[in-house]
C-alpha positions as a printed NumPy array, in Angstrom:
array([[ 88.692, -65.613, -37.255],
       [ 89.078, -61.824, -37.833],
       [ 92.063, -61.662, -40.136],
       [ 93.539, -64.337, -42.402],
       [ 97.059, -64.349, -43.833],
       [ 97.812, -66.637, -46.782],
       [101.346, -67.377, -48.037],
       [101.467, -66.476, -51.696],
       [105.051, -67.125, -52.697],
       [108.305, -68.742, -51.641],
       [109.395, -65.41 , -50.025],
       [106.669, -65.771, -47.44 ],
       [104.826, -62.704, -48.67 ],
       [101.319, -62.916, -47.438],
       [ 97.878, -61.874, -48.759],
       [ 96.031, -60.06 , -46.045],
       [ 92.268, -60.876, -45.879],
       [ 89.924, -59.392, -43.266],
       [ 87.306, -62.03 , -42.456],
       [ 85.127, -60.21 , -39.987],
       [ 83.762, -56.692, -39.471],
       [ 86.085, -56.316, -36.389],
       [ 89.042, -57.48 , -38.461],
       [ 88.23 , -54.897, -41.194],
       [ 87.725, -52.06 , -38.697],
       [ 90.966, -52.944, -36.919],
       [ 92.914, -52.963, -40.211],
       [ 91.444, -49.607, -41.106],
       [ 92.97 , -48.122, -38.077],
       [ 96.411, -49.422, -39.203],
       [ 96.345, -48.5  , -42.89 ],
       [ 95.824, -45.185, -44.672],
       [ 92.444, -44.224, -46.052],
       [ 93.716, -44.635, -49.545],
       [ 94.33 , -48.373, -48.847],
       [ 90.886, -49.205, -47.505],
       [ 89.504, -50.243, -50.89 ],
       [ 92.409, -52.603, -51.431],
       [ 91.825, -54.01 , -47.968],
       [ 88.14 , -54.669, -48.63 ],
       [ 88.985, -56.343, -51.966],
       [ 91.693, -58.623, -50.47 ],
       [ 94.402, -56.982, -52.539],
       [ 96.933, -56.186, -49.843],
       [100.213, -58.109, -49.73 ],
       [102.598, -57.758, -46.849],
       [106.059, -59.156, -46.141],
       [106.839, -61.923, -43.686],
       [108.403, -59.416, -41.293],
       [105.414, -57.058, -41.448],
       [103.007, -59.914, -41.015],
       [104.772, -60.963, -37.79 ],
       [104.323, -57.39 , -36.419],
       [100.699, -57.239, -37.537],
       [ 99.93 , -60.633, -35.908],
       [101.525, -59.601, -32.648],
       [ 99.632, -56.288, -32.577],
       [ 96.326, -57.822, -33.618],
       [ 96.487, -60.59 , -31.027],
       [ 97.314, -58.095, -28.318],
       [ 94.127, -56.232, -29.319],
       [ 92.115, -59.401, -28.967],
       [ 91.68 , -60.392, -32.573],
       [ 91.783, -63.896, -33.882],
       [ 94.388, -64.412, -36.652],
       [ 95.021, -67.406, -38.823],
       [ 97.954, -67.95 , -41.186],
       [ 97.853, -70.473, -43.916],
       [ 99.922, -71.739, -46.755],
       [ 98.14 , -71.57 , -50.054],
       [ 97.59 , -75.353, -50.02 ],
       [ 96.118, -75.52 , -46.596],
       [ 93.811, -72.582, -47.333],
       [ 92.513, -74.412, -50.379],
       [ 91.757, -77.434, -48.068],
       [ 89.825, -75.164, -45.69 ],
       [ 87.608, -73.833, -48.472],
       [ 87.049, -77.343, -49.96 ],
       [ 85.959, -78.664, -46.572],
       [ 83.358, -75.873, -46.204],
       [ 81.69 , -76.776, -49.527]])
């Protein structure tokens, strides 16, 4: 997985988390330099509409994207530990 999107509220806003070097580099080409620190600290939140565009673009570039609800993401982390 290169980029992970996690639902953070009922409006389907998503937290954007790069999970690989390729994912981070790809995101850096799509965001302004001033936003790179927020990207690396998992502090970027995007709307449902923008996440759909990002997913489509990233998949066409060959990246692996996963989208989770907050609950299912918690399950993924618990299973790893």
